N, C-alpha and C positions, 0 to 999 in steps of 0.2 A: 744511130746518132753519128753525124759526121764528126771527124776528128782530124786535126792536123797530124801529119806524119812527123817523125822525129826530125827529118831533114827540113820539112816546112817550118817546124818550130824554130830550128836553128836559123833559118833564113829570116824569120820574123824578128828574132833577137838581133841578128846582124844588121837589119835595116835601121834599128834604133841606136846603134853605136856610131858616135859622131867622129868626124875627122879630127885626128890629133889625140884621141883618147888613149890612155894607158889602161889596159884591161886584163884582168885575170879570169881565165875560164876554168872552172872547177872540174874535178874528176867526173867522168861519166858523160851524160847527155850534153853538158855545156861545151865539151871539147869539139863538138860538131860545128859550133859557130865559126871556128877558124876557117872552115871550108867555104863559107858563104859571105865573107866580108867583101863589100864592094871594092872593085879594083881602083876606083877613083878616090878612095879615102886612105889616108895613112893611119893605121891603127897599130899601136905597139902592144903586142901580147906578152904578158909576164907569166912566169911559172915560179912557184915558191921553192922549187929545188935549185933555182939560180940561173934562169934564162930570161933574157929580155930581147924581144924582136923575133919571135917565132912566126913561121908562116903556116900554110895549110899542111895537112897530112901528106907524107911522101907517097909517090906512086908505088904500086906493088912491085916488089923487087928492089926498090931503092932505099929501103929502110936502113938507118944507121942507129943501132941500139946503144951507141955512146951518146946519142943526141935524143933525149927523151923528155917528156913533161912529167909533172908530179904523179901522174897515173901510170908511169912507166910505158907510155905509148910513144913510139917513134914520131918525131916531128921534123920540120924543116926550119932552117934559119934564114931570115931575110938579110940582104946587105945591111951592114951596120949593127947586126945582132951581137949580143955579148953573153958571156958566162961569168958567174961570180959565186962566192961562197953563199950557202943558204942562209947564214946569219945576216948577210947584207940584204938578201932577198926579203927576209922577214922584217928587217928594218924599214924597207920600202912599204911593206904592207901595214905595219903598225904606225908608220909615220904619216899616213894619209896621202901617199903619193899615187895611189891607184884611183882612177876616175870611176871605174865600175868593176865589180866582181860579179860573175854569173855562177851561181851554185845550184846544185840539186837539193831536194828537201823531202823529208817524210811528212812534215806538216808546216804550215805557215798560219799564224794567227792574224785576226783582223787588225790588231795593233802593230803588226810587223815583227812579232816574235818569230824566231826561226828554230826549228828542230830538224837537224839533218845528220847527226852523228851516231845516234843510238835509238832503237825503238823501245828500250827498257826491258825487252824480253830476256829471260835468264840465259838463253843459248845464243843470243845475238852477239856478233863480234863488233865492238865499238870501233869507229873509224873517224876520229875527230880531225886528224891531220892538221892543216893550217886553217880550217874553216872558221874557227873562232876569231883568229887574227884578221882574216879576210872580211868576214861579215861586219866587224866593228871598225876595221881600219879603212876600208874603201869609202870613197865619198858617196857612192850609191851601190846598194846590193840588190841585184835582180835574181829571181829564182826561176828555174826551168823544172817543171815536174808534170806528171800526169795529174789531171784534175781529180780523179777518183782513185782509190786504192784498187789493187788488182781484183777483178771480178765484181767491183761495185757498180751499182746501177742507179743509186739515188743519193740524196744529201747525207745519209748516214755514213757513206763511204767517202765523203768530201775530204780532201787534204787541205783545203782552206777551212779553218775552224775558228770558233769564237775564242778558244784558248787552247794552247798546245797541251796534249797529254803526254807527250814524249819529253825526255830531257832536253833542255834548251841549249842551243849553240850560241845564240845572241838575243838580246832584248831590244825590241823596237827598231830593228836594223833593216828590215826589208821594205823597199819602196815600190817594187813592181814584181808581179808574178806572171810568168808565161806558162800556160798549160796547153794541153792538146785541144782545149775548147775555147780559150779566151785569153786576152791580155788584160790584167787588172791592176790598177794603181791603188796602193794602200796609203791613206793619209787620214788625219783627224777629221776631215770632212766626210769621210765614208770610203767605201771600197768601190772605185769607179771603173766600170768596164769601158775600155777604149777600143777593143776589137773583139770580134767573135768569129769563129770558124763559119764559113759560108754554109747556109742551110740550117743553122741553129738560131732560133729566136731567143730574145732576152729572157722571156718567161721560162722557156725550157732550160736555159742556163741557170736561172735562179732555183729551179726545182732540184738541181743536182749540186747545189752549193749551200754550205751550212752557215754562211754569213750573209747578211743583207747586202744587196748590190745596188748600185746606181748606174743607169745607162747613160754614159757620157761619150758615146761614139760620134765620130764625125764620118766623113765619107771613107769607106774602107778602100785600102790601096790594093788589096789582093796579094796572092803569093804566086 
């Protein structure tokens, strides 16, 4: 089965971020999006530890570990970037000042419920961070994740589910999901597929997805 690589997924998300947006990129896979933002767009990246105006990852050897994102990864700062107290940063998140947040997830339900901080396993380490504030506070919440759990081959391993079995981060907050197989919009009208990895048909995608899908694709733009 063809799959988008992590870099291709990041490029696909970056393509949908509009000029002038203020965006938070969550820990893990979403941080790659910063490296693929189009040069002709001004996108203001926010980090909950108190940074606004981040750029792409620094070149090897140019890291400054006094300049990091919420995942403790070194970042760069664009002209006009700023630093501030994390309480002010959370006020931005909770006050509805972010246009988009891009988060990872363990599960996403068809109604937009998000589970991304704990699997519920007794030995799992919970990691809620600012995810609850981001998921509810941002105007739009997008998810980047693998379509299936590790080693999964059919719909029983789908991370898109009718209802989350893991503890929830937010209720009804996810509007779009980017997986390594497809881009899917979640809304009351149904789960609409707007893009699929090249070489994978809609029926094959449905077979590995645990929720009903609607084919809403237009002409693919490619990666």
